[in-house]
N, C-alpha and C positions, 0 to 999 in steps of 0.2 A: 504493499500499499504506499503510494507516494504522499508526501506531506502536502496538505492543503495550502499552506502558506499563509493561514490566518492564525495568529497565535492562540486565541481562545479555543478554536476548534481543534488544533494540533495538541494543545495542552490537554484537553478533555480526552482525546484519543489515546494520549500517552499515559493516562492515569490521573489526571488532575481532577480537583474536587470543587471547582468553582462553576456551578451550573449557569446555563444561559436562561433567563427568564423574563417575566413581564417588565416592560420599560427598560430593558436593557439598552445601553448606550452604544454597544458595539454592533453597529449596523451590518459590517461585513459577516460576523459570526451569525447574526440573526438571520440574514439573508441566506446563508448556507442551510440553516435549520429549515427555513420556509421552502427552499428548493427541494430538500429531501422529502418533506412532507407532501409537496405537489406531486412528486414521483410516487408516492405511496397512495395516491388518490384523493388527497385533500385539496380539492380544486378551488376552494373559495379564498385561497390565499393569494397575495400579490406576487408576481414574477418580476424579472428585472425591468420590465418596461413600465412598471407601476411605481409611482412616487412613494408608496407605502412599503415597498420592498425594503427589508431591513428593519422595520418597525415591529417590535414585539407587543402586539396589542391583544384584545380579547379573542380575536379569531385564531390567531396563532396559539395562544394558550389553550383554547379549546381543542384545537387540532392535536396538540401535544398530549393533552389529557386523554383524548380518544385513542390516539396511537399507544399510549402507555397501557391503557386498559385492555386493548386488543392483544397485548403480550404479557399481560400479568405483571406489569411494572407498578411501582408505586406512582398514584395519580397526582403528582406534584404540580404539573403544568409547567415545569422548568425542565430543561434538557441537561440531564447529568450524564456521566460516563456511559451508564448502562442504557439509557435511552438513546444516546448518539450511536452506541455500538449496534443496536438493533436497527436503527435507520440505515446504517452502512451495510450490515451483514444480510439482512432479510431481503430477498429479491423483491424489488419494487414493482408495482403494477404497471406504471407508465413512466419510467424515469426520464429525466431531461439532462441534456449535456451541459450541465452547470459545473461550476468550479468544484464543488464538494464531490459530486458524483464522479467526474472525470479522474480526479486525483485519488480519492479514498476507495473507490470501487473498481474503476478500470486501471488504476495504476499510471495515469498519464501525467507528465509534468505539465504544470499550468503556466503558460507565458507565451510571448511571441504569437505564432500563427495559431497555436491551440487556443489562446485566449480569444483571438479574433474569431476563429471558427466558432467558439462557444457563444459569444455575442451574436454573430450572424445567425446561427441556427435558432437561437431564441427569438430573434426578431422574425425569422422565416416561418416556423411552425411550432413555436413555443418551446423549441429545443427538444422535442419529443423524438426518440427513436422510431416510435410507431406512427409518426405523422402520415396521413393518407389523403390523397386528393383523387376522387373517383371521376376523372375525366372531365372537370368543370371547365378546363381550358383547351379541350380537344386534344390533349397530349396522352390520352389513355390513363394508366395508373401512375401516379407520381407517389413516391414512398421515401420515408426516412428523414434524416436530419436536413439534408439539402434538397429534398424532393427530387431524387432521381427520377427522371421521367421516361416513360415508355417509348413514345414516338422518336425522340432524337437518340434512342439507343443507350441512354445513360443507365436506365434500369437494368439492362443486360449487363453492363459493366459491374454493377454492384452484385448482381446475382452471381456472376462468375467468380467474383472475389469471395463471396460466401462459400461457394463450391470449393474453391481452391484452399481456403483456410480451414474448413471443416466439412469435408465431403460427406461423411456419414450423417452428421446433423442436417446438412442440407437436404439429403435424400430423405430422412425421417420427417423434416417439417414440410418441404415444398413438394416432395413427391409423395407424401403420405405413406412412406415406406417403400415406394416403387422407384427403382432406378430409372425405368423407362419414362415415368412421368416427370421426374426431375430433369432428365435430359431433354424431354420434349419442351419444358419450359424454357430452358436455355436456348433451344433451337428457335422456338416460336419468338422470343423476344429479341433475337439477333436478326430476324427478317427485316427487310426494308420497312421503315416506319414502325419498327418494334412490332410487326405483325397486326398493324391497324390500318383501317381505310382512311381516307382524307378527313372524315368526321371525327376520328379517334375511336371508332367502334372496331371490335376485334374481327379479323378475318376467319378465325377458328373459334367456335363456341366452346370447345374443350379447354381453351385458354382465355376465357373471358375474365381477366384479371380484376375487374371492378365489382365481380359478383363472387358469392360463395362457391367452393371452399376457399378461393384464393385469398379473400380479405382476412379470413381467420388465420390463414398460414403466414402471410405477411406480419400480421400482428403477433403471432406466436414467435417468429424469428426475431422481432424487436425486444422480446423479453429475455432472449438469450445473451449473456454477457459476452460470449465469444463473438457473436455477430454484431453486438454494439461496438465491440473494438474494431471490427472490420469496417463499420460505418465510419468511425472516427478516422481510421487510416485512409479510407477512400476520400472522405471529405477534405482531409488535410492535403492529400495529393492533388485534388481538383483545384484547391485554392493556391497551392504552390504553383501549379501549372499556369494558372491565370495571372498570378503575380508576375512570373517570369515574362509573360507576354506584355503585360501592363508596363513593365519597366522599359520595353523597347519603344512604346509609343507616347507614353506619358511619364517620363523620368522625373519630371518636377513634382509629381504627386507622391510625396514621401512620407506624410504623417500617417499615424495609425488611422486616423478618421478617414482621410482621402482614400487610403488603400482599402480600408474595409468597405467604403462606399462603392468603390469600383468592382471589388470582389463580389459583393452582393449584386451589382449590376449585371456582372458576367453570369452569375448563377441564374438569373432570370432571363437574360437575353442572349446568352452565349458569349464567348470571348470575342468573336467577331462583331456581335452586336454591341458589346461594350466599346469596342475600338472605334466603330462607326459613329456611336453617340458622342464620344469624346472629340473625335476629329471634326465632327460637324460643329460642335460647340466652340472649339478652339478657332475654327475657320471663321465663325461669326463674331467671335469676341477674343481676338489674338492677345490683347493686353490685359484681360480680366484677371482678377485676383482669384486665388484658389477657392475661397468660399463661393464667390460668384460663379465660377466654373461648375462647382458641385451643384449649385441651385439650378443652373441652366441644364445640367445633365438630368437632374431631377425632372425638370419640365419636359424635356425631350422624351425621356423614357415613359413618362404618363402618356404623352401624345402618341407614342408608338403603341402602347397598349390600348389607348381609345381607338385608334385606327383598326387594330386587329380584332377586337371583341366587340360584337353587336348583340349578343344574345341576352337571355334574361339574367344572366349572372354577370353582365359586363360592367355595370356600375360598381358591384362589389369588388371585382378584380382591379378596376381603375383605382378606386379608393384605397385599396390594400396597397397598391404599388406606390401611390403618393405618400401614404403614411409611412411605409418602409424607408423610402428615400429621405423623407423628412426626418425620421428618427435617427438615421445614420449621420445626418448633417448636424443634428442638435444635441444628441445624448451626451450626458456627462460620463457615460461608461467608456467612451473612446477619447483618446489623447490627441492633441494636436502636435505632439513632439514626433521626431523622426522614428519611424517604425523599424524595429529589430525583429525579423520573423523568427529568429532562433530562441 
C-alpha cells in the first residue's frame, strides 16, 4: 500500500489514534474519507467538484455511523484506525479514482500525471471505474474512467488490455466462462466502427453491448481491483500520448491547468480534434494570453458539440461539455505552475 501523502490519513493507517470527525479542520483528510464513503455507496456526499468536499458535516457523520454499523464497529461517527482500515480493505461497490483509493488500495503513487488523471476522470464520470454511457452520443458503449468508446475502437483497446493482464478473469467475466464468447467480444469490437452502424447500433445482436448481459459484465469487471489497475494504466498511457502530441503543437501551454484542459479536450474530441481547436484559436488570436486561449478553446469545443448533436439529448451533452471546460479553467484543484508529469 502506497502512502496517501496526507499526514492525518497516513498516520491513522500506521496506527495513529487521532480520529477524523465532525467539524474537523483538515479538509484533505476529510475529503479522503468522503471519497471512500462514496465508493462504498454513500452517494449523498460531496465529491471534489463540490465546495463542501472536505467539510465534515452531519451527512458525512451519518454515513460514517452507517458504515460502522454495517461492519459491527463502534458507532462513533468519527473515523478511527479500525474504520479507515475497513474502508480501505473491504471491496467497494463503486470506487472512484480518488487520491485515497489510488494510493491505499491500488498502490499507485499520487502526483504528476496520476494526479491529473484523477482530477480529469472525476470531472468526466465522477471518477467511477464503472461509468457507463449507453450510446447517448452515437458511439455505442462508452465505459470506464475515461469513457473508452466503442465506435473509435478505444473500447477494444481496453478490452484487449484486460485480456492481456488477466486472461482467465477476462474469460470468466466477459465470456461467462466461455473462451469463444470472450474471443468473439474482442473480434466484434475490433471491427470497423467497433461493430456498429452509423447510428451507433450494433451490427450483431449477440454483441449488443448496451444491453444485458453485457452491462452487468462490464460493471462486474469494474469491481475487480486487477482490472481497475488496468484502467489506470491505460488512462495514464492515453494521457501521456496526448501530452507528447500536445507538446509538439502547443509548447507554450505548460501549466498543470492548461495541460489538463487540453488532455480532457483530447479525450472528448481526439488528439487530432484538440490540435485543430488549438490551431484555429491561435490563428484567430495569435497574441492572446493563455487564459484567453483556454476560454476560446472552450467556446470552440462547445460549438463543435452543438453542430454535431441535434437529438433529444443534445442540450445535455452541450451543457456538460461547457461545464467541463469551465471547470478545468477555473478549479482550484489545478495549479497554474509548470506541470511535471512525473
